[in-house]
Backbone as JSON Lines, residues from 0, in Angstrom:
{"i":0,"aa":"X","n":[2.49,33.86,5.62],"ca":[2.06,32.31,5.85],"c":[2.21,31.94,7.08]}
{"i":1,"aa":"X","n":[1.26,31.02,7.53],"ca":[1.5,30.32,8.87],"c":[1.34,28.76,8.64]}
{"i":2,"aa":"X","n":[2.23,27.88,9.4],"ca":[2.26,26.71,9.17],"c":[1.09,26.26,10.1]}
{"i":3,"aa":"X","n":[0.19,25.3,9.66],"ca":[-0.83,24.35,10.39],"c":[-0.51,23.56,11.59]}
{"i":4,"aa":"X","n":[-1.28,23.51,12.43],"ca":[-1.06,22.33,13.17],"c":[-2.08,21.18,12.94]}
{"i":5,"aa":"X","n":[-2.09,20.3,13.67],"ca":[-2.72,19.01,13.25],"c":[-4.16,19.28,13.03]}
{"i":6,"aa":"X","n":[-4.67,20.01,14.49],"ca":[-5.99,20.57,14.63],"c":[-6.59,21.43,13.54]}
{"i":7,"aa":"X","n":[-5.9,22.39,13.18],"ca":[-5.98,23.38,12.16],"c":[-6.29,22.66,10.97]}
{"i":8,"aa":"X","n":[-5.17,21.96,10.65],"ca":[-5.27,21.18,9.45],"c":[-6.49,20.24,9.04]}
{"i":9,"aa":"X","n":[-6.87,19.76,10.29],"ca":[-7.98,18.66,10.07],"c":[-9.36,19.57,9.63]}
{"i":10,"aa":"X","n":[-9.39,20.92,10.42],"ca":[-10.86,21.5,9.81],"c":[-10.89,21.86,8.43]}
{"i":11,"aa":"X","n":[-9.76,21.89,7.53],"ca":[-9.97,22.01,6.07],"c":[-9.62,20.95,5.38]}
{"i":12,"aa":"X","n":[-9.36,19.53,5.9],"ca":[-9.13,18.57,5.31],"c":[-10.34,18.01,4.7]}
{"i":13,"aa":"X","n":[-10.27,17.39,3.43],"ca":[-11.36,16.79,2.89],"c":[-11.27,15.32,2.76]}
{"i":14,"aa":"X","n":[-12.09,14.53,3.39],"ca":[-12.26,13.13,3.5],"c":[-12.25,12.55,2.28]}
{"i":15,"aa":"X","n":[-11.71,11.69,2.14],"ca":[-11.81,10.54,0.67],"c":[-11.91,9.45,1.4]}
{"i":16,"aa":"X","n":[-12.65,8.44,0.61],"ca":[-12.93,7.28,1.12],"c":[-12.41,6.35,-0.22]}
{"i":17,"aa":"X","n":[-11.31,6.06,-0.6],"ca":[-10.92,5.42,-1.65],"c":[-10.83,3.69,-1.67]}
{"i":18,"aa":"X","n":[-11.13,3.25,-0.75],"ca":[-11.44,1.66,-0.72],"c":[-10.17,1.11,-1.18]}
{"i":19,"aa":"X","n":[-9.11,1.21,-0.42],"ca":[-8.01,0.64,-0.72],"c":[-7.5,0.06,0.74]}
{"i":20,"aa":"X","n":[-7.12,-1.56,0.21],"ca":[-6.49,-2.28,1.37],"c":[-4.87,-2.36,0.94]}
{"i":21,"aa":"X","n":[-3.91,-2.8,2.03],"ca":[-2.52,-2.85,1.52],"c":[-2.53,-4.47,2.0]}
{"i":22,"aa":"X","n":[-1.73,-5.11,1.18],"ca":[-0.96,-6.31,1.38],"c":[0.68,-6.14,1.53]}
{"i":23,"aa":"X","n":[1.0,-6.45,2.78],"ca":[2.63,-6.44,2.87],"c":[3.08,-7.71,3.04]}
{"i":24,"aa":"X","n":[3.68,-8.0,1.87],"ca":[4.06,-9.58,1.82],"c":[5.52,-9.65,2.29]}
{"i":25,"aa":"X","n":[5.69,-10.22,3.22],"ca":[7.13,-10.65,3.79],"c":[8.19,-9.48,3.71]}
{"i":26,"aa":"X","n":[7.48,-8.76,4.28],"ca":[8.52,-7.34,4.65],"c":[9.59,-7.92,5.6]}
{"i":27,"aa":"X","n":[11.13,-7.36,5.16],"ca":[11.97,-7.79,6.16],"c":[12.18,-6.74,7.5]}
{"i":28,"aa":"X","n":[11.81,-5.63,7.17],"ca":[11.96,-4.52,7.97],"c":[10.88,-4.02,8.77]}
{"i":29,"aa":"X","n":[10.83,-4.13,10.08],"ca":[9.73,-3.68,10.72],"c":[9.25,-2.15,10.77]}
{"i":30,"aa":"X","n":[10.63,-1.51,10.28],"ca":[10.2,-0.06,10.59],"c":[9.26,0.22,9.2]}
{"i":31,"aa":"X","n":[9.58,-0.81,8.1],"ca":[8.68,-0.32,6.83],"c":[7.28,-0.65,7.14]}
{"i":32,"aa":"X","n":[7.07,-1.51,7.79],"ca":[5.99,-2.1,8.28],"c":[4.98,-0.93,9.03]}
{"i":33,"aa":"X","n":[5.71,-0.07,9.99],"ca":[5.32,1.0,10.64],"c":[4.99,2.0,9.6]}
{"i":34,"aa":"X","n":[6.18,2.38,8.54],"ca":[5.83,3.14,7.89],"c":[4.45,3.23,6.87]}
{"i":35,"aa":"X","n":[4.14,2.07,6.58],"ca":[3.1,1.6,5.76],"c":[1.54,2.15,6.58]}
{"i":36,"aa":"X","n":[1.94,1.48,8.03],"ca":[0.73,2.09,8.91],"c":[0.21,3.66,8.73]}
{"i":37,"aa":"X","n":[1.43,4.33,8.7],"ca":[1.38,5.92,8.73],"c":[1.05,6.43,7.33]}
{"i":38,"aa":"X","n":[1.22,5.74,6.18],"ca":[0.86,5.97,4.83],"c":[-0.56,5.59,4.73]}
{"i":39,"aa":"X","n":[-1.31,4.38,5.28],"ca":[-2.32,3.93,5.17],"c":[-3.3,5.1,5.9]}
{"i":40,"aa":"X","n":[-2.77,5.4,7.21],"ca":[-3.87,6.22,7.65],"c":[-3.79,7.6,7.03]}
{"i":41,"aa":"X","n":[-2.68,8.12,6.64],"ca":[-2.53,9.47,5.71],"c":[-3.59,9.26,4.39]}
{"i":42,"aa":"X","n":[-3.86,8.38,3.77],"ca":[-4.53,7.92,2.56],"c":[-6.12,7.28,2.79]}
{"i":43,"aa":"X","n":[-6.13,7.21,4.16],"ca":[-7.33,6.53,4.69],"c":[-7.6,5.27,4.19]}
{"i":44,"aa":"X","n":[-6.63,4.38,4.04],"ca":[-7.0,3.2,3.6],"c":[-7.68,2.24,4.65]}
{"i":45,"aa":"X","n":[-8.53,1.11,4.33],"ca":[-9.33,0.33,5.22],"c":[-8.59,-0.45,5.94]}
{"i":46,"aa":"X","n":[-7.65,-1.17,5.63],"ca":[-6.92,-2.3,6.36],"c":[-5.49,-2.56,5.73]}
{"i":47,"aa":"X","n":[-4.69,-3.17,6.7],"ca":[-3.6,-3.86,6.37],"c":[-3.37,-5.12,6.56]}
{"i":48,"aa":"X","n":[-3.13,-5.76,5.48],"ca":[-3.09,-7.61,5.6],"c":[-1.31,-7.7,5.76]}
{"i":49,"aa":"X","n":[-0.83,-7.81,6.8],"ca":[0.49,-8.31,6.94],"c":[0.59,-9.92,6.51]}
{"i":50,"aa":"X","n":[1.5,-10.15,5.52],"ca":[1.74,-11.59,5.32],"c":[3.26,-11.62,5.8]}
{"i":51,"aa":"X","n":[3.53,-12.55,6.79],"ca":[4.88,-12.77,7.29],"c":[5.14,-14.21,8.08]}
{"i":52,"aa":"X","n":[5.99,-14.73,8.05],"ca":[6.32,-16.28,8.93],"c":[7.26,-15.75,9.83]}
{"i":53,"aa":"X","n":[7.79,-14.58,9.96],"ca":[8.74,-14.36,11.06],"c":[7.91,-13.61,11.95]}
{"i":54,"aa":"X","n":[8.82,-13.61,12.93],"ca":[8.21,-12.95,14.32],"c":[8.57,-11.2,14.14]}
{"i":55,"aa":"X","n":[7.57,-10.47,14.22],"ca":[7.53,-9.06,13.98],"c":[7.93,-8.33,15.38]}
{"i":56,"aa":"X","n":[8.69,-7.34,15.23],"ca":[9.0,-6.58,16.37],"c":[7.96,-5.62,16.66]}
{"i":57,"aa":"X","n":[6.9,-5.7,17.29],"ca":[5.69,-4.75,17.71],"c":[6.53,-3.2,17.97]}
{"i":58,"aa":"X","n":[7.3,-3.39,19.05],"ca":[7.92,-2.17,19.28],"c":[8.34,-1.3,18.07]}
{"i":59,"aa":"X","n":[9.2,-2.03,17.44],"ca":[9.58,-1.24,16.34],"c":[8.66,-0.61,15.2]}
{"i":60,"aa":"X","n":[7.57,-1.44,15.06],"ca":[6.52,-1.11,14.2],"c":[5.88,0.31,14.76]}
{"i":61,"aa":"X","n":[5.62,0.12,16.21],"ca":[4.74,0.81,17.0],"c":[5.38,2.44,17.05]}
{"i":62,"aa":"X","n":[6.76,2.37,17.08],"ca":[7.68,3.61,17.18],"c":[7.53,4.31,15.78]}
{"i":63,"aa":"X","n":[7.58,3.43,14.77],"ca":[7.51,3.93,13.23],"c":[6.39,4.57,13.05]}
{"i":64,"aa":"X","n":[5.05,3.56,13.62],"ca":[3.76,3.88,13.08],"c":[3.14,5.05,13.69]}
{"i":65,"aa":"X","n":[3.68,5.72,14.69],"ca":[3.35,6.66,15.68],"c":[1.73,6.66,16.12]}
{"i":66,"aa":"X","n":[1.24,5.58,16.69],"ca":[-0.16,5.31,17.06],"c":[-1.14,4.84,15.72]}
{"i":67,"aa":"X","n":[-0.86,4.96,14.55],"ca":[-1.52,4.47,13.52],"c":[-1.76,3.23,13.32]}
{"i":68,"aa":"X","n":[-0.97,2.23,14.26],"ca":[-2.03,0.83,14.64],"c":[-3.02,0.94,15.25]}
{"i":69,"aa":"X","n":[-3.6,2.03,15.91],"ca":[-4.54,2.01,16.48],"c":[-5.72,2.64,15.51]}
{"i":70,"aa":"X","n":[-5.35,3.23,14.34],"ca":[-6.54,3.88,13.51],"c":[-6.76,3.01,12.27]}
{"i":71,"aa":"X","n":[-5.77,2.12,12.0],"ca":[-5.78,1.33,10.86],"c":[-6.02,-0.48,11.42]}
{"i":72,"aa":"X","n":[-7.0,-0.69,10.9],"ca":[-7.47,-2.34,11.2],"c":[-6.22,-3.03,10.28]}
{"i":73,"aa":"X","n":[-5.65,-4.09,11.02],"ca":[-4.77,-5.16,10.21],"c":[-5.1,-6.57,10.97]}
{"i":74,"aa":"X","n":[-4.45,-7.58,10.05],"ca":[-4.39,-8.79,10.45],"c":[-3.19,-9.17,9.91]}
{"i":75,"aa":"X","n":[-2.97,-10.47,10.61],"ca":[-1.5,-10.96,10.45],"c":[-1.67,-12.26,9.65]}
{"i":76,"aa":"X","n":[-1.17,-12.88,8.54],"ca":[-1.48,-14.01,7.97],"c":[-0.12,-14.38,7.75]}
{"i":77,"aa":"X","n":[0.0,-15.86,7.67],"ca":[1.15,-16.68,7.17],"c":[1.28,-16.88,5.73]}
{"i":78,"aa":"X","n":[0.04,-16.73,4.83],"ca":[0.22,-17.17,3.6],"c":[-0.55,-16.15,2.69]}
{"i":79,"aa":"X","n":[0.16,-15.73,1.37],"ca":[-0.21,-14.93,0.49],"c":[-1.62,-15.46,-0.1]}
{"i":80,"aa":"X","n":[-1.45,-16.82,-0.29],"ca":[-2.55,-17.52,-1.25],"c":[-3.79,-17.35,-0.41]}
{"i":81,"aa":"X","n":[-3.91,-17.34,1.25],"ca":[-5.07,-17.23,1.67],"c":[-5.7,-15.64,1.74]}
{"i":82,"aa":"X","n":[-4.71,-14.74,1.99],"ca":[-5.2,-13.6,1.79],"c":[-5.98,-13.04,0.38]}
{"i":83,"aa":"X","n":[-5.02,-13.37,-0.79],"ca":[-5.88,-13.16,-1.92],"c":[-6.94,-13.95,-2.27]}
{"i":84,"aa":"X","n":[-7.14,-14.87,-2.06],"ca":[-8.4,-15.88,-2.02],"c":[-9.46,-15.03,-1.18]}
{"i":85,"aa":"X","n":[-9.12,-14.55,0.04],"ca":[-10.14,-13.89,0.93],"c":[-10.56,-12.61,0.08]}
{"i":86,"aa":"X","n":[-9.56,-12.0,-0.41],"ca":[-9.89,-10.38,-1.24],"c":[-10.51,-10.78,-2.53]}
{"i":87,"aa":"X","n":[-10.37,-11.66,-3.29],"ca":[-10.88,-11.92,-4.67],"c":[-12.37,-12.29,-4.34]}
{"i":88,"aa":"X","n":[-12.87,-12.88,-3.21],"ca":[-13.83,-13.13,-2.97],"c":[-14.84,-12.03,-2.65]}
{"i":89,"aa":"X","n":[-14.24,-10.98,-2.23],"ca":[-14.95,-9.75,-1.72],"c":[-14.57,-8.73,-3.03]}
{"i":90,"aa":"X","n":[-14.34,-9.1,-4.0],"ca":[-14.26,-8.29,-5.32],"c":[-13.21,-7.1,-5.17]}
{"i":91,"aa":"X","n":[-12.11,-7.31,-4.66],"ca":[-11.02,-6.44,-4.98],"c":[-10.31,-6.83,-6.22]}
{"i":92,"aa":"X","n":[-9.88,-5.63,-6.74],"ca":[-8.98,-5.75,-7.6],"c":[-7.73,-5.77,-7.24]}
{"i":93,"aa":"X","n":[-6.63,-7.01,-7.51],"ca":[-5.41,-7.0,-6.99],"c":[-4.42,-6.31,-8.05]}
{"i":94,"aa":"X","n":[-3.82,-5.25,-7.2],"ca":[-2.91,-4.5,-7.85],"c":[-1.57,-4.85,-7.35]}
{"i":95,"aa":"X","n":[-0.66,-5.45,-8.19],"ca":[0.9,-5.35,-7.65],"c":[1.8,-4.21,-8.12]}
{"i":96,"aa":"X","n":[2.39,-3.91,-6.71],"ca":[3.57,-2.79,-7.51],"c":[4.98,-3.59,-7.49]}
{"i":97,"aa":"X","n":[5.33,-3.42,-8.89],"ca":[6.32,-4.56,-9.17],"c":[6.88,-4.25,-10.75]}
{"i":98,"aa":"X","n":[8.1,-4.06,-10.8],"ca":[8.47,-4.08,-12.16],"c":[8.41,-5.74,-12.54]}
{"i":99,"aa":"X","n":[7.98,-5.76,-13.77],"ca":[7.83,-6.91,-14.4],"c":[7.45,-7.26,-15.93]}
{"i":100,"aa":"X","n":[7.83,-8.11,-16.65],"ca":[7.94,-7.83,-17.96],"c":[6.3,-7.39,-18.71]}
{"i":101,"aa":"X","n":[5.27,-7.41,-17.64],"ca":[4.0,-7.05,-18.02],"c":[3.63,-5.75,-17.44]}
{"i":102,"aa":"X","n":[4.44,-5.23,-16.51],"ca":[3.82,-4.17,-15.65],"c":[3.67,-2.83,-16.83]}
{"i":103,"aa":"X","n":[2.7,-2.13,-16.17],"ca":[2.47,-0.91,-16.64],"c":[2.72,0.43,-16.01]}
{"i":104,"aa":"X","n":[3.22,1.56,-16.68],"ca":[3.83,2.48,-15.64],"c":[2.59,3.06,-15.09]}
{"i":105,"aa":"X","n":[2.75,3.44,-13.47],"ca":[1.99,3.98,-12.84],"c":[1.02,5.28,-13.48]}
{"i":106,"aa":"X","n":[1.88,5.91,-14.22],"ca":[1.02,7.01,-15.04],"c":[0.17,6.58,-15.9]}
{"i":107,"aa":"X","n":[0.42,5.58,-16.64],"ca":[-0.7,4.92,-17.49],"c":[-2.03,4.53,-17.01]}
{"i":108,"aa":"X","n":[-2.02,4.22,-15.79],"ca":[-3.31,3.63,-15.1],"c":[-3.86,4.52,-14.47]}
{"i":109,"aa":"X","n":[-5.47,4.68,-14.71],"ca":[-6.33,5.03,-14.24],"c":[-7.38,4.41,-13.09]}
{"i":110,"aa":"X","n":[-6.93,4.72,-11.89],"ca":[-7.79,4.13,-10.88],"c":[-8.96,4.41,-10.51]}
{"i":111,"aa":"X","n":[-9.55,5.45,-11.07],"ca":[-11.03,6.01,-10.61],"c":[-11.94,5.23,-10.97]}
{"i":112,"aa":"X","n":[-11.89,4.24,-11.99],"ca":[-12.88,3.43,-12.19],"c":[-12.65,2.04,-11.23]}
{"i":113,"aa":"X","n":[-11.63,1.76,-10.55],"ca":[-11.55,0.61,-9.9],"c":[-12.18,0.78,-8.25]}
{"i":114,"aa":"X","n":[-13.38,0.24,-7.98],"ca":[-13.9,0.61,-7.05],"c":[-13.0,-0.11,-5.57]}
{"i":115,"aa":"X","n":[-12.54,-1.42,-5.65],"ca":[-11.85,-1.63,-4.24],"c":[-10.82,-2.25,-4.76]}
{"i":116,"aa":"X","n":[-9.36,-1.56,-4.41],"ca":[-8.31,-1.84,-4.64],"c":[-7.65,-2.71,-3.66]}
{"i":117,"aa":"X","n":[-6.84,-3.78,-3.56],"ca":[-6.07,-4.55,-2.71],"c":[-4.42,-4.31,-3.25]}
{"i":118,"aa":"X","n":[-3.77,-3.49,-2.97],"ca":[-2.32,-3.2,-3.2],"c":[-1.46,-4.1,-2.45]}
{"i":119,"aa":"X","n":[-0.67,-4.52,-3.34],"ca":[0.59,-5.69,-2.95],"c":[1.75,-5.14,-3.22]}
{"i":120,"aa":"X","n":[2.5,-4.82,-2.06],"ca":[3.91,-4.61,-1.99],"c":[4.67,-5.91,-1.49]}
{"i":121,"aa":"X","n":[5.73,-6.0,-2.05],"ca":[6.57,-7.51,-1.58],"c":[7.83,-7.0,-0.83]}
{"i":122,"aa":"X","n":[8.67,-7.93,-0.33],"ca":[9.73,-7.77,0.38],"c":[10.67,-6.89,-0.07]}
{"i":123,"aa":"X","n":[11.39,-6.2,0.72],"ca":[12.43,-5.29,0.22],"c":[13.33,-6.22,-0.38]}
{"i":124,"aa":"X","n":[13.75,-7.22,-0.76],"ca":[14.66,-7.97,-1.16],"c":[14.19,-8.5,-2.27]}
{"i":125,"aa":"X","n":[13.22,-9.34,-2.18],"ca":[12.65,-10.42,-3.34],"c":[11.28,-9.62,-4.14]}
{"i":126,"aa":"X","n":[10.84,-8.73,-3.44],"ca":[9.63,-8.14,-4.18],"c":[8.72,-8.97,-4.12]}
{"i":127,"aa":"X","n":[7.6,-8.43,-4.72],"ca":[6.21,-9.24,-4.98],"c":[6.44,-10.95,-5.53]}
{"i":128,"aa":"X","n":[6.05,-11.79,-4.43],"ca":[6.08,-13.15,-5.18],"c":[5.48,-13.44,-6.45]}
{"i":129,"aa":"X","n":[5.81,-14.5,-7.29],"ca":[5.18,-15.05,-8.36],"c":[3.83,-15.29,-8.29]}
{"i":130,"aa":"X","n":[3.54,-16.09,-7.14],"ca":[2.01,-16.23,-6.88],"c":[0.87,-15.0,-6.81]}
{"i":131,"aa":"X","n":[1.52,-13.92,-6.03],"ca":[1.01,-12.83,-6.17],"c":[0.81,-12.17,-7.54]}
{"i":132,"aa":"X","n":[1.98,-12.04,-8.12],"ca":[1.68,-11.28,-9.45],"c":[1.02,-12.06,-10.44]}
{"i":133,"aa":"X","n":[1.0,-13.57,-10.61],"ca":[0.18,-14.2,-11.12],"c":[-1.42,-14.23,-10.97]}
{"i":134,"aa":"X","n":[-1.7,-13.53,-9.87],"ca":[-2.94,-13.61,-9.48],"c":[-3.6,-11.72,-9.28]}
{"i":135,"aa":"X","n":[-2.38,-11.22,-9.94],"ca":[-2.87,-9.85,-9.81],"c":[-3.81,-9.34,-11.23]}
{"i":136,"aa":"X","n":[-4.92,-8.61,-11.12],"ca":[-5.33,-7.88,-12.2],"c":[-4.37,-7.0,-12.87]}
{"i":137,"aa":"X","n":[-3.6,-5.99,-12.0],"ca":[-2.8,-5.14,-12.87],"c":[-1.38,-5.24,-11.82]}
{"i":138,"aa":"X","n":[-0.37,-5.05,-12.85],"ca":[0.84,-5.03,-12.23],"c":[1.56,-3.61,-12.68]}
{"i":139,"aa":"X","n":[1.88,-2.66,-12.02],"ca":[2.4,-1.55,-12.15],"c":[3.38,-1.33,-11.58]}
{"i":140,"aa":"X","n":[4.71,-0.33,-12.37],"ca":[5.54,-0.08,-11.72],"c":[5.87,1.78,-11.87]}
{"i":141,"aa":"X","n":[6.94,2.17,-10.85],"ca":[7.07,3.4,-11.06],"c":[8.28,3.73,-11.85]}
{"i":142,"aa":"X","n":[7.81,4.86,-12.67],"ca":[9.24,5.15,-13.5],"c":[10.22,5.54,-13.15]}
{"i":143,"aa":"X","n":[11.27,5.38,-13.44],"ca":[12.87,5.49,-12.52],"c":[13.7,6.07,-13.8]}
{"i":144,"aa":"X","n":[14.28,7.2,-13.45],"ca":[15.04,7.94,-14.51],"c":[16.66,8.05,-14.08]}
{"i":145,"aa":"X","n":[17.12,7.39,-12.95],"ca":[18.4,7.34,-12.58],"c":[18.99,6.0,-12.95]}
{"i":146,"aa":"X","n":[19.9,5.42,-12.49],"ca":[20.91,4.07,-12.59],"c":[20.1,3.07,-11.58]}
{"i":147,"aa":"X","n":[19.24,3.45,-10.79],"ca":[18.71,2.27,-9.62],"c":[17.49,1.66,-10.4]}
{"i":148,"aa":"X","n":[17.24,0.62,-10.04],"ca":[15.89,0.1,-10.58],"c":[14.92,-0.07,-9.49]}
{"i":149,"aa":"X","n":[15.07,0.24,-8.44],"ca":[14.01,0.12,-7.13],"c":[14.22,1.43,-6.32]}
{"i":150,"aa":"X","n":[13.2,1.54,-5.61],"ca":[13.53,2.41,-4.25],"c":[12.71,1.8,-3.16]}
{"i":151,"aa":"X","n":[13.05,2.37,-1.79],"ca":[12.31,1.89,-0.81],"c":[11.03,1.72,-0.75]}
{"i":152,"aa":"X","n":[10.48,0.42,-0.19],"ca":[9.08,-0.09,-0.46],"c":[8.21,1.05,0.27]}
{"i":153,"aa":"X","n":[8.39,1.93,1.24],"ca":[7.61,2.95,1.98],"c":[7.5,3.94,0.84]}
{"i":154,"aa":"X","n":[8.61,4.35,0.37],"ca":[8.56,5.25,-0.63],"c":[7.9,5.06,-1.84]}
{"i":155,"aa":"X","n":[7.76,4.02,-2.09],"ca":[7.19,3.4,-3.34],"c":[5.46,3.29,-3.08]}
{"i":156,"aa":"X","n":[5.49,3.04,-1.9],"ca":[3.85,2.95,-1.34],"c":[3.23,4.42,-1.28]}
{"i":157,"aa":"X","n":[4.03,5.39,-1.23],"ca":[3.63,6.49,-0.91],"c":[3.46,7.31,-2.13]}
{"i":158,"aa":"X","n":[4.09,6.93,-3.23],"ca":[3.97,7.4,-4.6],"c":[2.61,7.07,-5.19]}
{"i":159,"aa":"X","n":[2.61,5.46,-5.08],"ca":[1.27,4.98,-5.61],"c":[0.1,5.3,-4.9]}
{"i":160,"aa":"X","n":[-0.1,5.38,-3.6],"ca":[-0.93,5.81,-2.94],"c":[-1.72,7.19,-3.24]}
{"i":161,"aa":"X","n":[-0.72,8.04,-3.59],"ca":[-0.9,9.24,-3.78],"c":[-1.65,9.56,-5.42]}
{"i":162,"aa":"X","n":[-0.95,8.63,-5.99],"ca":[-1.6,8.57,-7.68],"c":[-3.09,7.97,-7.74]}
{"i":163,"aa":"X","n":[-3.18,6.84,-6.91],"ca":[-4.32,6.28,-6.68],"c":[-5.73,7.22,-6.06]}
{"i":164,"aa":"X","n":[-5.44,8.08,-5.05],"ca":[-6.18,8.73,-4.7],"c":[-6.35,10.23,-5.48]}
{"i":165,"aa":"X","n":[-5.11,10.39,-5.92],"ca":[-5.59,11.71,-7.32],"c":[-6.56,11.38,-8.25]}
{"i":166,"aa":"X","n":[-6.5,9.98,-8.78],"ca":[-7.17,9.65,-9.63],"c":[-8.69,9.49,-9.18]}
{"i":167,"aa":"X","n":[-8.87,9.16,-8.09],"ca":[-10.24,8.79,-7.45],"c":[-10.92,10.46,-7.4]}
{"i":168,"aa":"X","n":[-10.01,11.14,-6.79],"ca":[-10.58,12.53,-6.48],"c":[-10.93,13.15,-7.91]}
{"i":169,"aa":"X","n":[-10.08,12.89,-8.86],"ca":[-10.3,13.73,-10.1],"c":[-11.74,13.49,-10.52]}
{"i":170,"aa":"X","n":[-12.08,12.32,-10.39],"ca":[-13.42,11.67,-11.22],"c":[-14.52,11.35,-10.24]}
{"i":171,"aa":"X","n":[-14.54,12.46,-9.2],"ca":[-15.61,12.35,-8.13],"c":[-16.88,13.05,-8.44]}
């Protein structure tokens, strides 16, 4: 068995256009924003909407993103309301990744029939805002089997993007 380099892997890689945008709502750690860029590139997402009222440390984001800020379009907004209105007008289904009283397990959701997905992830400390939750079409959570009720936001994003793309590949 031989490990493939990036160029060899690209030759066998299958392209999927899953029609996903990410909404990063008030992330507190720039490294998580950088990781979101890498994941968005890995899963061929269309765009990232960064919602933040604080000054972002672009050097930290770039260092973690490893050039993915050049391959993924992004916009910075101050208001989640503005982003949600924009995406609803573009017929995106809003999916919040958050544990709440009405959330469904990620395993239970079939994303293959959802054409355009706007995946909302909330801050590391506060989670997805009530406004975003109340305007979401779907609220989902990742089942956890240990004592903790949460995991790193970038880890959660990776799991969710994998599930969405798997569903879309299976029904192609």
